[in-house]
N, C-alpha and C positions, 0 to 999 in steps of 0.2 A: 134647326143649323142656325139661324139667325138669332132665336133667343139664347140658345148656348153661348152664342159668340158675345152677346149682350152681359151674361151673366161671368164672363170669364174676368178674372180680377188675377192680380200679381199675389202669389204666394212665397212668403219667406219664413223662416225659421219662427220669427218672433210672432206673426200670425197663426201659427198652427193651434188648432183646438187642444186641449188636454189629451195625453198619452194614456194608453191602457194597455193591459199585458195582450200578447198576441201569440197564439198558438203557433208551433212549428213541429215538423218532423226531421227525422234525420236523413240526410241526403247521401252522405257519403264519408270516410274518414281514411286516414291515413293508415290505419291499423289499431288493434286493440291487443290487450295482454291478458291471457287466462278469461275469467268470466266478467271482466271488468268492460261489459260493451258499452258502446256509444249511447244506447236509449235509455242509459241508467240516467243520464242527465236530465230526462224529461221530468224527474221527480224529485222533489227536495226532501231527502231523507238524512237529515245531518247525524242522527243516532247510528246511522248502518254504516259501517266502514267500507262495505262493497258497493254501495249505491253510488259508483261513480264510473265514468270512462277513463281508464289508463293507456295511455299511448304505448306503442311498442318503442322498445330502445332502438330497434334497427327496423328498417323497410325493406320488403323485398321488391321486385322489379315492378309487380302491380301492385296497385292499391286497391282497397274495398270502396268499390265505386257506385254507378246508379244502381246497379244489383243488391245493393245492401237494403235489407228488408227494412221497411218503414215502421213496423212495430217490434218489439223487444223479443229477439230470437231465444231460442233456448241455448244455454252456454254450452260451448263445445260444437256446434253444428258447423261453425265457420272455423277454419285454420286459424289460431292466432298467429298474427305479424309480429316478430321482435323476438328478444331472448328467448330460445327455447322454441322457438317456431319449428315445426318440422313437417315432413310429408310432402304432397305434390305442390301445396302453395308455397313451399319455401325455396327461394332458389338464390341467385346472388344477392347478398344484401350490401346495404349502403346507409350510413348515417344521414338522416333526414329529418326536418322539422315535422314534429307531430300536427296533425291538423284535424278538426271535425268542420264539416259542412252542414249547415241547418238550411231547410226550405219552408217557405211560406206558402199557404193555400193560394194567396192572391199578393201581387206587389203592396207594399205598404211602406211608409215613412218611419224607419226605425229611429227614434231619437235616445233610446238608453238601451244598454246591454247590463244584465245583473248576474251575479255569481254566487251561489250558495257554496258553503263549505262544511266540512267534517266538523264535529262539536269540539274538537281540540287540534291543536298544533299538528301538521302532518308534513313530513319531509318531500311528499308527493306533490305539494300545492304549488301552483304555477307561479314562480316568479317574475317572468317576462311574458308578454304575449300581445301579438297583434290582430285586430279584427278586420275584415274587408267586407264588403257590400257591393251588390251588383244586380242586375238582372239576368246574369249568366253566372252558371258553377264554376266556371273558369276563371282560375285566379287572375290571369291575364288581363280580362276584361271587368275585373273589379277595381274598386277604390280602395284605399286604406282609410278606414274611418277611425281607427284608435291605436295607440301604441302604449302600453303601460305594463303593470303587473298588480299580483294580487299579493297582500300582506299575509304572511304564514300565520294566521289566527283563526277563530271561529265565526268572525263576524262578517255577515254578508257585506257585499260590495256592487255599487252599480257606477256606471261610467256612462257619461254623455257621448253621443256619437258626432262625429263630425260630418254632417249629410249635407250641409248648406254652406251658404254663403252669410258671415256674420257681419254685422254693420262694420263698415271702413275697411273691409279687405277684399282684394280682388281674387277670384279664381282662375284658375288657368283657363287659356283660349279655349272656347268649344266646350267647356264645363256647364251642366244644366244649375239652375239657382239652386235647386234641392235634388239629392240623389235618391230615386226610388229603387226599393231593396226586395228582391224575391229571393235571394240567398245570402246568408252570412257564412263568412268563413273565420274559424277561430284558429288562429296558428300558436299553438303551445310552444314555447321556445325552450325554455329552461324550468326545469324545478328548484326549489329552495335548497335542496341538498343534492351534492353530486353524486353520481350514480345510482339515482333513483329515477324511474319513469316518473313522466308528468300525469297528474289527474284532474280532471274536472268532476266537482260533485253534481252541481245544477246550473243551468242557465234559464234565465227568462228573460224574454224580450219585450220592451215598451214601444209604442209609437201610437201613428195615427193610420187608420183603415178607412176613413170615410171615403167611398166612391168617389164623390165629386171632386174631393180634393186630389185624391191620388190618380184619377183617372187625366185630369190636367196636368199633374206633374210628370206623370209618364209620356203625355202627348209633348211637352217640353223637352224630355230627355230624348225622345226619337227624333225631335228636331233639332236640338243640339248636335246629336250623332250625325245626322244628315248635313248639317253646315259642317262639322268638322271634317267628314270626308270629302267634302269638295273642296276644302282648304288644303288636305293633304294632296290631291291631284293636282291642283294648281302650283303649289310648292314644288311637286316632283316634276313635271313640265319646265318650270323653269331653272330648276338646277340641273336639268338633262339639256338645255340648250334647245328647247323646243318651244322656240317663242311664237310662232304662227298658232300651234295649237293652244298654247296658254293663251294666246289674246282672244282666239276664236272660242274657247270654253269661258273664259270670263266674261266675255261679251252676251252668252246666253244664260247664265246664271241669274236668279233675282238678285234685285239690288240690295237686300239684306245680307245675303252671302257675300258678294263682291266688297262692299263696304266695311265687314267685319274681316276681311282677309289681312289688310294690313292699314296703318296709318297711312295718309296721303304722302306725308314727306318721306317715309321709306320707300314708296313708289318712286318719287322724284329722285330718290339716292341711288336706286338700283339705275334708272336710265342714266344719270350723271356719271355715276362710278364704274358702272360693269359696261354697259353699253359705248358710252362715248369716252371714257376714261379721262373726265373732268375731275382732277383732283383738288384744286384748289381756286380761290376767288368766289365771290357770291353765286355765279351758276353752278360751283363745282361741289365736291364732297363736302368740305370742311365748312363753306358757307350755308349749306344744308344742314350740317351737325350744329352750327351756331343757332339756327333757327329752332331745332330741336330742344336745345338748353332754352331757349327763351320760352318754349312753349311748355316747359316742365317735362318734357318727356325723359331727362336725365334726374328725377327727382326721388327715384329709388335709391339713387346713391347717396342721398342725404341720411341725416341723423335716425330718421325712421324706417327708412326703406330697406329692402331685402335684396340689394344688389351692391356689389362692392364689399370689400373686406378691409377691415382695421387691419392696422400694422402697427406691433408693439417694438419699442426699441429701449434696450438698457444701456444705462452709461454707469461707469465706475467712478465714484467720486471719492477725489484724494486718492485715486488708485495706486496705492503701494502693493507691495508683494501679498502682504496679509490675507493669506488663504484660510487656513485655520490655525488655531494653536492647540498643542495637546495638553491634555487634562494631566496637571501637574502643579505642584505646590510652587513652584517657582514663580507662577502669576502672581504671588502676593507681593505687593510692593508696599513697603513703608517710607521709602524715600522720595525721590522726585516723581511726580506724576508722569506717565506716559501722555503721549501726544493723542490718542485715541483709544476708543474704550476694547480692552482685550477681547478675544473672541468667547464666545458665550451662546447658549440658548436658555429659553424658558424666563427672558425677560420682558420688560415692557417699553413701549414707546408710544407716546403722545405728540400731539401738536398744540400748541399753547401760543396763540398769535402767530408771530412769524419766526417761531423758534420750534425745534425739537428735543424732548426729554426723553431720556434712556435710563432706565433704572432697572437695578438688581439683575438677576440671570444668575445663571450655573455655569461653572467653567472648570468643575472637578471638586469645587467646594461652591455654595452660596455666597452672591457678592450682593453688598449694600451700598455701591458707588452710583453715582447720578451724573449723566452727562448731558452737555447740551451744546446745539450748534444753530445757526443761523440761517434761516431761509431766505431767499431772494425777496426783497420788498415791493419789486415791481412785477406785473404780469407779463411785461416784454423785456427786452435786451439781453445781454451776455452777463450779468450779474451771477455769480454762481453761490453754492453752499458754503456758508463759512467753516471753519476748522471747530474741531471737537475741544470743547472745554470741561474741565472738572469741576463740577458745581460744589461749593462750600457748604454742606447741609449743617442746620444751625436747629437744636431743639427748642421746643416751646416750653416756656415755664424756668423757673429756677433750676430745676433738675436738669433741664437741657436734653431731655431722654429722645432717642432717634428709633426708628423701627428698625428691627433685627434683620440681617441680610436673609434675602429669600430668593426663591425663584417658583414659578407657575402661580403667580399672584396676579391681580388685575390692578391696572392702574388707568384711571378714567379723569377726563378733562371737564369740568363746568365753564364752558366759553363764556360765561355770564358775568363771572367775577374773578377768573383764574384760579380758582383752587382745584387741586388733582387730589383725587381719592385713591386710598389704597385699602386692598382688601385680600386676606389670604394669603397661601402662598406653602411653600415646603422652606424648614429651617436647614441648618448645615449639615444636619444627619439624615436628611431626607424625609425627616417626618413631617407633618402639617404644623404649621404656626397654628396654636390655639391651645384653649383651656380645656378641662374636663367636659366632655359631652354633657348637655342636657337633654336626656332622653323622654321629657315629658313633652306633651303636645303641645302646640302653640296656645297661649293664653287667649281666652274669649274676647279679651280688648284686642287683640292681635287681628282677629280675623272677623271682619264685619260681618260677613254674610257666607255662612258654609255652602256649598254647591258641590252637585256630583263630580264637577271637574277637580273640586279641592280632594286631599287627602291628609289624612294624619301623617306621623313619621313613617318616611318609607319602609318597606317590606324588608326585613332583614334576608330574606331568601334571595333579593335582588343582588345582595353583595358579591362581589368579586374577590380575586385573590389580592392580597394587600400588595403595595409596590415596594420594593426594595431600595428605594432611593433613586436618585438620577442617575441612569444608567447609560450604556453605550448602543443597547439593543434596543428596536423600536416596542417591542410588547410590553417591556417594564418601563420604557421611556414615556410611555403615556402619563405616567406621574410627574414628569418633568416638562414634556413638550405640550404646554398649555397653548390654546388655540385664542385669538384675539379677533372680536368683531370689531367694527369700526368706531375707534375712538374718538372721531372728529365729528360730530353733528351739528355743526353751528355754520350757517351759510358764508360764504367768504364776504370778508370785510370786519366780522365780529373780532373784536381786541388785536387790530392790525397796528395800533399804535402801543408803543412800549416807552416809558421815559428811561433815557441812558442813566438818568441821575438817580434812578432806583433800582439799578442793575446791581447784583452783589459783586465785589471784586472778584476778578478770577485768578487768583494766586495759584498755587500748586498744593491744595491739601491734600493728605494721605487717603489713599483709596481705601474704602470700608469693606472688609471682609468680615469683621467681627466688632463688636460694640458692647463694653462695659456698662454703657448706659439703655442697654435696652431693655426690656420688660421681661417677665418670664416667658420661656420660649413656648410654653403650653397655653397662653393667652390667646384667645381668639380676638386680636387686636384690630382697631380700625383707626386710620389716620387720614389726616389729608396735609397737602403740601401747598405752599402758598408761591405760585410760578411767577407773579407779576405783581407790581404795586407795593405799597408800604408793608413791611414784613418780608418781601420776597425772599426766598431761600428758606425759609422755616417750616417745620413741621407742628403739627398740632394734633395731639391724640384724643379722637372723639371718643372712644370708647375701648377699655381694656378687654371687654369679653361681650360681643354682641349677641352669643348665643344666650346669655343671661337676660337679655333685652327684648327676645322675639326674633332675633336675626337668626342667620343659618350658623351652623356649628363650624367647627373648623374644617377649612375645604382648601381644596386646589382644583387646578385644571376648570375653573368656573369661567363665566363670561359676564361683563359688566357693562351697562351703557347708561347714560344719561339722559332724561329728558329736559333740559336745561330751563325750557319755558315754564314747564309744570315742576319744575325743582324737586323730579322723582329721580332715583337711582333704582335699577332693576338688577337683579343678579339671578342667574339661571344655570342649572347643572354644575358639573365638578364633582368630585368625590368628598365625603367627609372622613376623616380618621379618627377612631375612637377607641380608647384603650378597654380591653375586655376588662371585665370583672376580675377576670383570674390574675391580671396583669401580664399575661402572656402575649406579646406580640399586638398587632393592630387588627381590627376589622374596619372593612369600608362600607359606604352606604352612598347612593347617589343623592344629591342634593336637588329638590325643587326649586319654585321661583320666589324670590321675596323681593319686597320694595321697601326703600328706605325713603323716607320724607324728610328731604335736608332742613324744611322750613321747620318743622316741630320735631326733628332729630328722632324719628319713630321708626320701629321696622315692624313690616305686616308680612307675615305668610301668606302666599296666594294660593300655591297647588303644589302637587308633588306627584311621585308615581303611584300606582294602586297598590294597596294592601292585599293581603291574602283574604281578607273579609270584605274587600268591596265589590259591590254587586253592579257597579256602573260599567258596563261592556261596550260602550262606543270607544270608537278610536281615540287613541289618548296622545298627546305630546308627552313623551318620556324622557327622563333626563338622560344625560349622557356627557362624555367629557371629549376633549378636543374637537370641540364644535365651534360654530360661530354665530354671532348674534349681532345685528345691526338695527338701528331705529332710524326710520323713515318719519322725518317731522311734518311733511306734508300730507302723507297718508294716517299721522298719528299710531303707527302700525311698528311692532317689533317683529324681527324676522329672526328664525332660529332654523339652523340648517346643519348636515353632515355631524361629524364626530364619530364616537365610536361608544357602543355599549354591549358588554358582555363579549368582548372580542370580534364584534362584529362591526364593520365598517358601514356607516349609513349614508344615504344621498336622498334624505328626506327634506322638506321644505315646509314650515309653518308659519302662519302668520297670527300674532298676538295684538287685537285692535284696542286701542283706548279711546273711549267716546263718552261723553256725557248723554244722559237721556234725551237732551234738547237736541243734540246731533243729528242731522239728518243722514238716513241709510243712503251712502251713496252706491250699494250693490245693484245689480239689476233685479227685476222682480223675482226672477225664479232662483236667486242665490242666497236669499237671507237665513234658510233653514241649514245650510252648510256652516254658519257660526254657531259656536257652541258656546252656552254661558260658562264663564269661567269664575270670577270674584269681583267683588267691589271693593273701591279705594276712596276713601275720604279725598273730596278734590283741595289740593294744597294751594289752588290760585284762587285767591279772594276777588279777582277780577270778575268772575263769575256769580257773584253773590251782589243782589241788588240793594239787601239791607244787611245791616250789622247783626240784627236779630234772626237772620236767616242764614241757616248753614250752606254751605256753599254745594252745589249738585254734586253728586258723587259721581266718580268715573266708572264705568262698568268694562270690565275686562272681558273679551271673547276671543276664542281661537278657532283657528280653521284651518285645515290641512291643504295645502297649496300643490302639494306632490309628494308623493308615497316614494318615488324613484325618478328624481329630474336626470338621472344617467340614461333613463331609457327615454327622456323627451326632449334629447340633444343638449343635455347640459354636462358638466365634469363627472368624472366617476367619483364614485364613493372614495373617501379620503379623509384621514385623520390629520387635524392641525392645519386645515385649509384657511387661509387668510383672506380676508375680505374687507374692503372699506367702501362707501358710499359717496356719492356725490350729491349731497341733499337739494341741490337746485334741478338736477334732471331726474333724481332718483336712480341713476344708473350704478352697478355694484360693478368692482373691479375684484376679481377673484384670482388667488394663486394656490394653484394646487400643492397639497401636502404630501403625506405619505400614504400610499396606496399600495393595496396588493396586485403584483402583475400576475394576471390570469393564467398566463402561460407557464410559469414556473412556481406559482402558489407562494411567492415570496414577497415582502414587504420593500418598496423601492420610493425613494423621494423623488419628486418630479418637479419640473420647472414650467408646465404649462400654465397659459394665462387665458382666463374667461371674463366675459362681460354678461351682465345680465341687465335689460332694460326694465323699466318702471311698469311696463305691459307684460313681462315674464319671458322675453324672448332671450335666448343664450347664444352666445359667438364664441367660439374657441379661436382667439386672437393668434395669428402667425407672428412669429418673433424673427426679426431681421437683426442680423450682426451678431457681437457677443452678447452673452448671457450670463448669469451666474447659475452654478452648479444647484441641482436640486437640493432640497433641505427640507426639514420641518424643524418646528420650535423657533423659528426666527420671528421677527415681528416687521409690520409695515404700518406706515401712516400715510395720510393723503392729504397733501396740499390744494384747496379748493380755489386758490388764486391761479396757479399754474397748470392745474389739472394734472399733477405729477404724484407718483406713488414712491415712497421712499422705504427701502428694506435693509434691515441690518442683521447680521449674524445668523445662527440657526445650527442644526445638526447635520450634517451631509451624509450619516449612516454609514455604511460598512465599506463604500469606497475610500474613504479617508480614514478609517479606522477611529480611535478614541480622540476624536477632535471636536472644537467647535468653530465656528468660521467668525471673522472679524471683518468681513468686506461689506462695504456700504454701497448701495446702488440705488440709481433714480430710474424709475420706468415712465415712459411718456408713450400714449397710445394716440396714433395718428388715425383720424376719423376720414371715411371716403366721403367725398362732396360731388356735387354734380358736374363743378369745375374739373375736378380732378377727372371724371369720366370722359369729360370733351378733351382733355389732354392726352388721354391714352387712346381716344380715338384718333387724334392727330396724328400720334406716333404710328400706329398701324396704318394709315392712309400715306402717310409719307415714306414709310418704308417700302409700300409697294410701288410708289412713284420711283422713287431712286432705284429699285430693282428692274424696273422698266426701263429707266434711264441708262443703266449699265448696258443695256441691249442697242438702244437708238442713240445716244449722244455720246459725244467725245468724253474721254476720260476725265479731263481736267473737270468738266462742267459738270460732271456726277460727283466728283472729288469735292467741289466747293459747295454744291448742295447737300452732300453728307456732313461738311463740318461747320454749316451755318444753319441752314433750314431745318433739317433733321435732327440735329444735336439739339437744338434749342428747346426741343419737346422731350427730352429723354430725362427720365429720373436715374440720375447716374447713382443713387444710393440703392436703387432697387436692383439686385444681382441679375435678376431675368433680364431685365430691360437692358441693363448694361452689356449683358452678354449678347443679346441681340443685337445691340448697336455695334459692338465690336466684330460680329459676324459680316457687318455688313461691308466692311473692308475688304473681305476675303472675295465678296460678289464684285466689288470692283477689279480687285486683281485678276479674277477669272474671266473678266468681260471679253468678247469676240475683238481679235486684232483690228478688225477694221473698223472699229469704234474708237480707238485709241488715240485719234488725233485730237487737235484743238478746236475749240469752237464755243460758241455761245449757248447758255440753256434755254431751249425751246419752251414756251409757256404749254399749257394742256391743249389749248386750240391745236397746237402743230403737232404735237404727239398723240393725239386723241385717236380715237377709232370711229368708225361709220358703223352707225346701229343698222344700216341696210346690208352689211355684209353677213350672209348666212354662214352656218358652220361648216367648216372645212370638212372633207372627208378622210383627211389625214390624221383621224385621232389616232394618238400613240397611248400607250398604259400610263408612260411618263412615271415619275418617281412621285410618293407622297410628301408633301411639304410640311417641313418640320420647324420648329421654333428656333428662330435664329437665324434662318436660311442659310444651312449647312450645303455641303457640297453635293449632296444628293438633290436637295430642292433647286439648287443652283442649276444643275444639268438638266432637270426638267424644264424649268423656266427658260434655259438656254434653246431647248427644242422646238420651243413656240415660234413658229417662224413669223417673222414680223415683215411681212412682203409689203414694200413702199410703192404705192400707187397714186400717181399724182399728189403727193403731199397727204395721204391717207394711210393710216395703218389698218391692215385687213384683221380683222376679229376673229382671229381661229378659237378653235373648240377649246384648245389648250390654255390659250390666253382667257378666255371668258371663265374657264373653270377657276384659274388664279384669283380672277377679280370677285368672282361670285363666292369663292370661298372668302375672302376678306369680306365681303358684303355680310354674309351669315356670322362672321365673327363680331362685326359691329353691333348685328342684330341682338348680341347677347347684352348689350347696354341699355336696349330698350325694355319696357315692362312688356310681359309675356301675352297681354291681352291686347298689343298693340302691333305685333309681328306675326309673319308666318309662321306655322307650327314648327316644331323643334323636330319632329319626327320625320323619319324619310321612310317612303314607302318600299324602298330596297331592302331596308333593315327588317321591316315588318315581313317581306317576301322571306328573306332568311330564317326569322324566327318561326315562321310557320313551315318552313322546313325542317328545322330543327325539331319542332314537335312531332312531326311525322316520323322522322327517324328514330326519336325516342321511343314513339309508340310502336314502331317496328320490331326494334332490338332491344327495347330497355326490358 
């Protein structure tokens, strides 16, 4: 034993030896259909369609449990459970999640679970699943170790299991460092096609079975379970006002158990607040909470913490009525210019220094007008957004040519010099801007290094129906509702100064809806616009047809971002319209990724969709429309997400990293294999070259799937035209939901949800307070890094408003939770409780004074919940007992406190449950707590203890889970156990 103790060492996920495949058997399942029995998943046979487990569409009252044979049974020997099941085993049916439980011979550390598939797509493939693991086959005693889904293809997938504590993350209180597993349960929630049962073809497990390591992990697991049980009993005794029993048990437990029960400050807080009724001052609850702030116990309310929620507030800018304009020719203006941009969708906006530029769009016809407005020039203060001004656009050269009016184009700014680049779009007929397509493959000079990730021209079989022009319904509106990634990837401070003398005079030029000076509408033209400095306000034509120079064909609904430092412009996605050889109509095809070298003025084709002859079968980043694309300069990475492909809304997320061969790999040691080689780019940055005779180090592109479905990982739902911006300093995204399919009615609905994503990958659905704009798609947003604001203009509100486009202009600001905000909230809760007790024990005037001064000073009156709770306090005051309505001074806490020596009264009444806002039922219960005055002391009755302890547990929610008593209540667990018995008896 002594030798074993000396050999004992800390085991973490990072120190585990390499994993290997672990055999298993089938323990139980929810049911199966026909001959598709559970044991089929033990064998990987992708060519055999019947080699799978298929769950039942409906489950009977009893599952196939421990009696299920561990070897492959003869089909038909068990009564199938599900659609078509009959016989003695078929009883009352109910819809249930289909599951299968796997059993290992001995406990192991399962690090990954893999899934084999059928040789081609199948409607029964699982689109969403959850995996649980533990030492018991009962799901109640398991922990969820994965939640995700499988792609509907033939490629095997393997997922890492969350069984341990990664570095920098705290585990729930009482959890072991690593979870040993004897049973794996897979919940198959949905199939890729509705009305089909879920199927799993093959499952394999990988992990560690070394008995020395596993036995130590199991011992640690049992020790953690014992410690957690003691904590549950202690918390139950204290909740139940059984303080002598609590003190006795705590004194008899090992020191390691008692010290891990709760932080010492929380023990002090319970004594001061619950037992003594000391609310304020250094010895009181508020003073203790100030110490908690100083000791970092509220840090989880900070930027990287998991407590506290951000709040978003919208503000209408220059708020006129202007809701939406009907689509009509009456919007053509040839005389005086309007005071703001007319309603539109499919337009583009960028921030250039301290102003916003808006260009083009569609309002029943394509637009070529440009507008600008000034942003506040300081990070603080009350300075607002300036009014819109119509920009006088000037052509470049003697001919003075301008781009033709368009929508669904891309417009991105190079913050290093103020040029704004324009590519693609739809012309006034709803056709794409561009010339005759060039179907030849990219020239050898354009592709530096072919790779499996690259592909020639996209497969024509991937084409979808041709668009019918800018529409009023979403399905065809995808040709008009382009999506926009972040167009602002330069840190705050870049181009913040603009010389007024260089600004173009803002007269009232006519709005541009058509132009006799435009190029051939079939030319794939490429432009840039000078937004600041000399020649401000002028357009320059870079190329009349980029497809003839190795660039993309005519396209729309694409995405475009600029790496200003590297002087590289990236284009990805969208569709190209191509006139058929017969001249009848248009065909469409998806566009891959291209790069434009701004210095050398050269286009390079990087990669595209697989073709019919492509044998590279690994997962691929497929092109799409209505997607988002952002560039994070700190990570040198492009992110592609969401969008639509073949009428399917996507919620996948991909990273495309730009790195030279000398760059250090920032990934953990186990991760590099998940990055797949993509293409090689010449490095446009001469700074990396040490000698003029040496070529710059080439830039390597590699791609990685970050999520196949982030909706299953706490992220936003799949949507079309999601709008996102990035704060390049923090790496945080702000994403506005677009058009999504309502799962209840299977119809497309524009939504107005707001999400954020941290650089570490954590999603948060931000609550919106106050007024907010209607849901939309096809609008545009830009980000102001100086004030951390997001601006949004226009869009399509969809069916609710008919054939209209919005002309509203909004500013969004997200307020983050902070440790100081946590302290303010706790003060509000404490002072509200003190006021409630004052209403029972002190004169009305004293309580009213406290309400209007001390309590009011910590209320956030812009928060409707807090404001409502504060207003409800007046009702408590008016309903105070008549014997306390006289005049008098406010007593301090020591005069109105309670003696801890007072035991629980036998006068326990049921009482009414306290609710938010202290309504009448809560007031009645509080009044029923008799406060018997004995020689200046207040008797601590059981009901008063219950109210104060309820406040104490509410305050515990502000602390880290590892520092507080367990959240679980033994009484709830007893009720859950009773429910299980009832279900087993009558289910």
